[in-house]
N, C-alpha and C positions, 0 to 999 in steps of 0.2 A: 626865130631861129634860136636854139638854145646854145649858150656858151659852154665850152668845156673848160673847167678849171682843174689844173693839176695841183694837188696839194702835196707839198713836200713834208715828209715826216722824218723824225729821227727816233730810232728805237734805242732805249737805254736799258742796259742790264748790269746790275751790280751784284756781284757774287762775294759772299763772305764765307771763307772756309776756316773754321776754328780747329786748331791742332792742340794736342795735349802737351806737346813739347815745342819750345821755341826752335830747337835745332832741326826738328822735322819741318817746321814752317820755313825756315831759312833754306833748307835743302831743296824743298819744292820750289821756292821762289827762284833759286839759282838754276834749276832745270828749265824753268819757263822763260827766263830772261833772254837767252839767245834767240828764241822764236819771236820775241817782241820787237821785230824790225820789219821794214819793207811792207807795210800794210797798204792795201788799196786805198784810194782817196776817200771812199765812202765809209771807211772803218777806222775807229780809234780805240786804243786800249791803254789803260794806266793801271799799274799795280803798286800797291803799298802795303805796309804792315801796320797792325794795330793790336797791341798786346800779343796774344798767341794766334791772332787771325791774319790770314792773307786776304787782302781786299783786291778784287779785280773789277774794274769799271770799264765797260765797253759801250760803244755807241756805233750805230750804223744807220744808213739811209735805206739799206736793203735787208729785208727780212731773211732771205736765204743766206746772205753773207753772215748775218748774226747767228743764225742757227748753226751753220758750219763752224763758226768761230767758237761758240760755246761748246759744241761737241768736241772740238779739237782740244780746247783747254782742259775740259774734264777728263778726256782720254789721257792726255799727257800727265795730269795729276795722278790719275789712277795707276798708270804705268810706273811713274816715279815712286809712288808709295810701295809698289811691289819690289822694286830693285834696290832702293836705298836701305843701307844697313847702318846701324848705329853701334857705337862702342858700348 
């Protein structure tokens, strides 16, 4: 009889988005922060800044959760870039 082994895995996705202006990076970060709460237990996300870059590190045990999360993050960034105006 063959044993079934379930292998747990964790998917890690690290996104770095480089901006030309620090104020744009900060504005995008501020639009994403309110969404950075109440995650399901299989998902984690951390955001940080490095020079003119926004760093987003995500991990999940479910591929569909990860795909949906990455799509949502990129959508929010795209939308924010369209509506944020600078002096």
